[in-house]
C-alpha positions as CSV (number, residue, x, y, z in Angstrom):
1,M,-81.9,99.8,151.7
2,N,-77.8,99.4,151.4
3,E,-76.1,98.2,155.0
4,P,-74.5,100.7,156.5
5,T,-70.4,101.0,156.5
6,E,-69.6,100.1,159.5
7,N,-71.6,96.6,159.8
8,R,-70.2,95.9,156.4
9,L,-66.8,96.3,157.8
10,G,-67.5,93.7,160.3
11,C,-67.4,96.5,163.3
12,S,-70.4,96.7,164.3
13,R,-70.2,98.5,168.3
14,T,-73.1,96.5,169.4
15,P,-72.9,92.4,169.1
16,E,-73.9,91.2,172.4
17,P,-77.2,92.3,171.5
18,D,-77.5,88.9,169.0
19,I,-76.8,86.1,171.5
20,R,-79.1,87.4,174.6
21,L,-81.9,87.1,172.0
22,R,-81.0,83.6,171.1
23,K,-80.6,82.8,174.3
24,G,-83.6,84.3,175.5
25,H,-85.6,81.8,172.7
26,Q,-83.5,79.3,174.3
27,L,-85.0,80.1,178.3
28,D,-87.9,81.4,177.8
29,G,-90.1,79.5,175.9
30,T,-93.5,77.9,178.1
31,R,-93.2,74.2,176.6
32,R,-89.8,73.8,178.3
33,G,-90.2,70.2,178.5
34,D,-90.6,69.9,174.7
35,N,-86.5,71.9,174.8
36,D,-85.9,68.5,175.2
37,S,-86.5,67.7,171.8
38,H,-85.3,70.7,170.3
39,Q,-81.9,71.5,172.8
40,G,-80.1,69.8,170.0
41,D,-81.1,71.6,167.6
42,L,-80.5,74.6,169.4
43,E,-77.0,73.9,170.3
44,P,-75.1,74.1,167.2
45,M,-77.0,77.4,167.1
46,L,-75.9,78.5,169.3
47,E,-72.4,77.8,169.1
48,A,-72.7,79.4,166.1
49,S,-73.5,82.7,167.3
50,V,-71.2,82.9,170.0
51,V,-68.5,81.9,167.6
52,S,-69.5,84.7,165.0
53,S,-70.3,87.2,168.1
54,H,-66.7,86.6,169.0
55,D,-65.3,87.3,165.6
56,K,-67.0,90.9,165.6
57,K,-65.8,91.7,169.0
58,V,-62.5,90.9,167.8
59,S,-62.9,93.0,164.5
60,W,-64.5,95.4,166.9
61,K,-61.4,95.7,168.9
62,R,-59.4,96.2,166.1
63,C,-60.8,98.7,164.2
64,D,-60.7,101.1,167.7
65,R,-57.0,100.2,167.4
66,G,-56.5,101.2,164.3
67,E,-58.5,104.2,165.3
68,D,-56.6,105.2,168.5
69,T,-53.3,105.1,165.9
70,K,-54.7,106.7,163.5
71,K,-55.8,109.3,165.7
72,K,-52.6,109.1,168.1
73,N,-50.4,109.8,164.4
74,E,-52.9,112.9,163.7
75,G,-53.1,114.4,166.8
76,F,-48.7,114.3,167.4
77,M,-49.0,117.4,165.4
78,G,-51.6,118.8,167.1
79,M,-50.5,118.2,170.8
80,S,-49.3,120.5,173.1
81,P,-45.8,122.4,173.5
82,L,-45.8,120.7,176.8
83,L,-46.1,117.7,175.5
84,Q,-43.9,117.6,172.4
85,A,-41.0,118.4,174.8
86,H,-42.1,115.1,176.4
87,H,-41.8,113.4,173.3
88,A,-38.4,115.1,172.5
89,M,-37.2,113.9,176.1
90,E,-38.2,110.4,175.4
91,K,-36.5,110.8,172.0
92,M,-33.4,112.3,174.1
93,E,-33.4,109.1,176.4
94,E,-33.2,106.6,173.7
95,F,-30.4,108.4,172.1
96,V,-28.6,108.8,175.5
97,C,-29.1,104.6,175.2
98,K,-27.1,104.1,172.3
99,V,-24.9,106.8,172.7
100,W,-24.2,104.8,176.1
101,E,-23.7,101.8,174.7
102,G,-21.4,103.1,171.8
103,R,-22.9,103.5,168.9
104,W,-22.7,107.5,168.2
105,R,-22.5,109.4,164.9
106,V,-21.3,113.0,164.6
107,I,-23.6,116.0,164.3
108,P,-23.9,119.1,163.0
109,H,-23.3,122.2,165.0
110,D,-26.7,123.4,165.2
111,V,-28.6,120.4,166.8
112,L,-26.2,120.5,169.9
113,P,-27.1,121.9,172.7
114,D,-26.4,125.3,174.1
115,W,-23.6,124.4,176.8
116,L,-21.5,122.5,173.7
117,K,-21.8,124.7,172.1
118,D,-18.5,127.2,171.2
119,N,-17.3,127.6,167.9
120,D,-20.3,127.9,165.4
121,F,-17.4,128.4,162.8
122,L,-17.1,124.7,163.0
123,L,-20.0,123.4,161.4
124,H,-19.7,119.6,161.5
125,G,-18.0,116.2,163.0
126,H,-19.5,117.7,166.6
127,R,-19.8,114.8,169.3
128,P,-22.9,114.8,171.1
129,P,-23.5,114.8,174.8
130,M,-22.1,111.4,175.5
131,P,-23.1,111.5,179.9
132,S,-20.7,108.1,180.2
133,F,-16.9,108.4,181.3
134,R,-16.4,105.5,179.0
135,A,-17.8,106.0,176.0
136,C,-15.9,110.3,175.8
137,F,-12.2,108.1,176.4
138,K,-13.0,105.8,173.7
139,S,-14.3,109.0,171.6
140,I,-9.8,109.3,171.8
141,F,-10.1,107.1,169.2
142,R,-12.9,108.4,166.9
143,I,-12.4,111.3,164.1
144,H,-14.5,114.6,165.1
145,T,-13.8,117.8,166.6
146,E,-11.6,117.1,169.3
147,T,-9.9,114.5,167.9
148,G,-6.6,117.0,167.2
149,N,-7.3,119.2,170.1
150,I,-7.2,116.3,172.4
151,W,-4.0,114.3,171.0
152,T,-1.8,117.6,170.2
153,H,-1.6,117.8,174.3
154,L,-2.1,114.5,175.2
155,L,1.0,113.9,173.0
156,G,2.7,117.1,174.3
157,C,1.9,115.8,178.0
158,V,4.0,112.2,177.1
159,F,7.0,114.6,176.0
160,F,7.6,116.8,178.6
161,L,6.8,113.7,181.3
162,C,9.5,111.9,179.8
163,L,11.6,114.9,179.3
164,G,11.2,115.7,182.7
165,I,11.8,112.5,183.8
166,F,15.0,112.3,181.9
167,Y,16.1,115.8,183.4
168,M,15.9,115.4,186.8
169,F,18.3,112.0,187.0
170,R,20.8,113.9,185.3
171,P,24.0,113.2,187.8
172,N,24.5,116.0,190.2
173,I,27.7,116.6,188.8
174,S,25.8,118.2,185.5
175,F,24.6,121.1,188.5
176,V,26.0,124.1,190.5
177,A,23.1,123.7,193.2
178,P,21.6,120.3,192.4
179,L,19.1,120.6,194.8
180,Q,18.2,124.0,193.8
181,E,18.4,124.0,190.3
182,K,16.3,120.6,189.9
183,V,13.6,122.3,192.5
184,V,13.5,125.6,189.2
185,F,12.9,123.4,186.7
186,G,10.9,120.8,188.7
187,L,8.8,123.6,188.7
188,F,8.7,124.5,185.3
189,F,8.2,120.4,184.4
190,L,4.9,120.4,186.6
191,G,3.6,123.4,185.0
192,A,4.0,122.3,181.9
193,I,2.7,118.1,182.4
194,L,-0.2,120.3,185.0
195,C,-1.7,122.3,181.7
196,L,-1.3,119.6,179.2
197,S,-2.7,117.1,181.4
198,F,-5.6,119.3,182.2
199,S,-6.3,120.2,179.1
200,W,-6.5,117.0,177.0
201,L,-8.7,115.8,179.6
202,F,-10.7,118.7,179.1
203,H,-11.4,117.9,175.8
204,T,-12.2,114.1,176.4
205,V,-15.0,114.3,178.7
206,Y,-15.9,118.2,177.3
207,C,-19.2,116.4,175.7
208,H,-19.9,114.6,179.2
209,S,-22.5,117.0,180.5
210,E,-22.8,120.8,181.3
211,G,-21.5,119.5,185.0
212,V,-18.7,117.8,184.2
213,S,-17.6,120.2,181.4
214,R,-17.9,123.0,183.7
215,I,-15.5,121.8,186.2
216,F,-12.7,120.5,183.3
217,S,-13.1,124.1,181.7
218,K,-11.8,125.4,184.8
219,L,-8.8,122.8,185.7
220,D,-8.0,123.4,182.3
221,Y,-7.4,127.8,182.5
222,S,-5.9,127.1,185.8
223,G,-3.4,124.7,183.9
224,I,-2.4,127.8,181.7
225,A,-1.8,129.9,184.5
226,L,0.9,127.3,186.3
227,L,2.2,126.4,183.0
228,I,2.9,130.6,182.9
229,M,4.0,130.9,186.5
230,G,6.0,127.5,186.2
231,S,7.6,129.5,183.3
232,F,8.7,132.2,185.3
233,V,10.2,130.3,187.7
234,P,13.6,129.0,185.6
235,W,14.8,132.4,183.5
236,L,14.2,134.4,187.1
237,Y,16.7,131.9,189.4
238,Y,19.5,132.2,186.4
239,S,18.7,136.3,185.1
240,F,18.9,137.6,188.5
241,Y,21.2,134.8,189.6
242,C,23.2,137.2,191.7
243,N,21.0,139.9,193.1
244,P,18.5,137.4,194.8
245,Q,16.2,140.3,195.6
246,P,14.6,141.2,192.0
247,C,13.8,138.2,191.6
248,F,12.9,137.5,194.5
249,I,9.8,139.8,195.0
250,Y,9.2,139.6,191.2
251,L,8.1,135.7,192.0
252,I,5.8,137.0,194.1
253,V,4.5,139.1,191.9
254,I,3.8,136.2,189.6
255,C,2.6,134.2,192.5
256,V,-0.2,137.1,193.1
257,L,-1.0,137.5,189.0
258,G,-1.3,133.6,188.5
259,I,-3.5,133.7,191.5
260,A,-5.4,136.1,190.4
261,A,-5.9,134.3,187.1
262,I,-6.9,131.0,188.7
263,I,-9.7,132.5,190.4
264,V,-11.1,135.1,188.3
265,S,-11.1,132.2,185.9
266,Q,-13.5,130.1,188.3
267,W,-16.1,131.9,187.4
268,D,-18.7,130.4,185.5
269,M,-19.1,132.3,182.8
270,F,-15.8,132.5,182.3
271,A,-16.0,129.8,179.9
272,T,-19.1,130.8,178.0
273,P,-18.4,132.0,174.0
274,Q,-18.8,135.7,174.4
275,Y,-15.8,135.5,177.1
276,R,-13.6,134.3,174.7
277,G,-11.2,137.4,174.1
278,V,-11.5,138.1,177.9
279,R,-10.4,134.0,178.3
280,A,-7.2,135.7,175.5
281,G,-6.8,138.6,177.6
282,V,-6.3,137.3,181.2
283,F,-3.5,135.4,180.0
284,L,-1.9,137.6,177.1
285,G,-2.0,139.6,179.8
286,L,-0.7,136.9,183.0
287,G,2.6,135.9,179.9
288,L,3.4,139.5,179.6
289,S,3.7,140.7,182.8
290,G,7.7,139.1,182.3
291,I,8.3,142.4,180.3
292,I,8.7,144.6,183.2
293,P,11.5,142.0,184.9
294,T,12.9,141.3,181.3
295,L,13.2,145.4,180.9
296,H,15.3,145.4,184.4
297,Y,17.6,142.9,183.1
298,V,18.5,143.8,179.4
299,I,18.9,147.9,181.8
300,S,20.9,146.5,184.1
301,E,23.0,144.0,181.7
302,G,23.2,145.6,178.4
303,F,21.3,144.2,175.3
304,L,24.5,142.7,173.8
305,K,25.2,140.5,177.1
306,A,21.0,139.9,177.1
307,A,20.8,138.7,173.7
308,T,24.3,136.4,173.9
309,I,24.4,134.8,177.5
310,G,20.7,136.1,178.5
311,Q,19.2,134.0,176.0
312,I,16.5,137.1,175.4
313,G,16.0,135.5,171.7
314,W,14.7,132.3,172.7
315,L,12.3,134.5,175.1
316,M,11.2,136.7,172.6
317,L,10.3,133.7,170.1
318,M,9.0,131.6,173.4
319,A,6.7,134.8,173.8
320,S,5.7,135.0,170.1
321,L,4.7,132.1,169.5
322,Y,2.0,132.0,172.8
323,I,1.1,135.6,171.4
324,T,0.1,134.0,167.8
325,G,-2.0,131.1,169.4
326,A,-4.3,133.1,171.5
327,A,-4.3,135.4,169.0
328,L,-5.2,132.8,166.6
329,Y,-7.9,131.2,169.5
330,A,-9.7,134.7,170.3
331,A,-10.2,135.2,166.4
332,R,-11.3,131.8,165.5
333,I,-8.7,131.8,162.6
334,P,-8.7,130.1,159.9
335,E,-12.0,128.7,160.4
336,R,-13.7,132.2,160.8
337,F,-12.4,132.4,156.4
338,F,-13.3,129.0,155.8
339,P,-16.5,127.4,157.5
340,G,-17.0,123.9,157.2
341,K,-13.4,123.3,155.7
342,C,-12.0,123.2,158.9
343,D,-13.9,121.4,161.2
344,I,-12.1,118.3,161.6
345,W,-8.1,119.2,161.4
346,F,-6.3,122.9,161.8
347,H,-8.8,125.0,163.3
348,S,-7.7,127.5,166.1
349,H,-7.6,125.9,168.8
350,Q,-5.7,122.8,167.9
351,L,-3.4,125.8,166.2
352,F,-3.0,127.1,169.7
353,H,-2.1,123.7,171.4
354,I,1.0,123.8,168.9
355,F,1.3,126.8,169.6
356,V,1.5,126.6,173.0
357,V,3.4,123.2,173.3
358,A,6.3,124.7,170.7
359,G,6.8,127.7,173.1
360,A,7.2,125.3,176.5
361,F,9.7,124.1,174.2
362,V,11.9,126.7,173.7
363,H,11.5,128.3,176.6
364,F,12.9,125.0,178.0
365,H,15.7,124.9,175.7
366,G,16.4,129.3,176.3
367,V,16.4,128.3,180.2
368,S,18.9,125.4,180.0
369,N,21.2,127.2,177.9
370,L,20.8,129.3,181.1
371,Q,21.4,126.1,183.3
372,E,24.7,125.7,180.8
373,F,26.5,129.1,180.8
374,R,25.5,129.0,185.2
375,F,27.7,126.0,185.4
376,M,30.8,126.5,182.7
377,I,31.4,130.0,184.8
378,G,30.7,128.5,188.0
379,G,28.3,129.5,191.2
380,G,30.7,132.6,192.2
381,C,29.2,135.6,191.9
382,S,31.5,139.0,190.9
383,E,30.6,142.2,192.5
384,E,29.9,143.7,188.7
385,D,27.7,140.9,188.7
386,A,25.4,142.5,191.4
387,L,23.0,144.8,190.5
C-alpha cells in the first residue's frame, strides 16, 4: 500500500499518539525495577521521538498556514460586497497615508470620487483626495489640472494688491476729493483682491475633502459677486458725479442683487456640475444689470460724450471679456471638442480666469480715465451737468 499523501508531505494531523505510545512503553512495564538498566537506552529513543514529533508539528502548522493563505486568496473574489468594500477602504487608507507623506501621483478622471468630478472632458492629470492642507499647498508647485487655475488668479491677486497699494498711496493733490475717491477705488480693489484670493485658495484646497471643497467653493462664488459689486462703485460715482440721486439708487440696486447672488451661491447644489449653466447665468445677470445705468448715461449725455468722456468703450470691452469667459466656462470650450488634449493647459476654466483678470484690469483703466477727467475739469458741476 502506498503511504497517504498527507503523511508523505509530513503534514500528519495527529503526531501526539506517537509520543504517548513511547511514553507508555516506558511507564507501563511491570518490571519497573529492571527499568534502571534500560533507562539509558530508552532516553535517546524518547528524545528522538520528541524531536521527530516536534518537526511534524512544525510541518503541520506550515501546511495549515499555507492552506489558510490559499483559502484567503481564493476567497477574496468570492467575498461579499460588504467585505470587498471594507478591503477597498483599507486600500484607500493606505493610499491616503502615502498622500499625507507627500508621495502622490495624478490620477485619471474616472477614478475620482464624485465630489471631485467637475469636468468630464478633462481625462487625466487630476489630483487625488489629499486630506492635508500642507499637501494641498505643496501641490501648487506640481503640474496637474488645477495648476493653471491656481496661478492665473494667484498672480492676478498679487498684481491687484500691488496696484491697489500704489494707487491708494498716491498724493492727495491727484484727486478732487481724496477721501471719497480713495474709498471708491478702495472698494473696487477690495472686491478684486477678495475675488482672486478666494479663487486661488479654492482651487488649491479643492481636493482636501468634500466639506472643505464645499466651504471654499461658496467663498469663491461670493468673491465673484463682490468683484462685480465693487466694479460698479467707481463707475457709478464718476458717471453720475453731478447727479448723486440716480447714483445712490443704482448702488442700492446692485448691492441688493449682489447679496442675493451670494445667498443663492450658498446653496449646496449650486456648486455641482449640473448647475454649471445656472452659476454662469447668475453672475452674468448680475453683471448685465449694469445695462440700465449705462443706457441712462448714454441717453442723458449723448452717445458721443459717453463714448469719449464717459469711457463707455472700455466698459463695453470689460463686459465682452467677462461674457466671453463665462460662456467658455459654461460650454466647457475647448476641451469639449478636444477631450484629453487640454487637461493641463488652456482648458475652459483657465481661460475664464484669464478673461476675469483682463476684464478687471480693463475696468480699472476705464475708471482711472474717468478720475483723471474729473480731476482736469475740477469738482464743480454746472447746471447742464445735472441730469
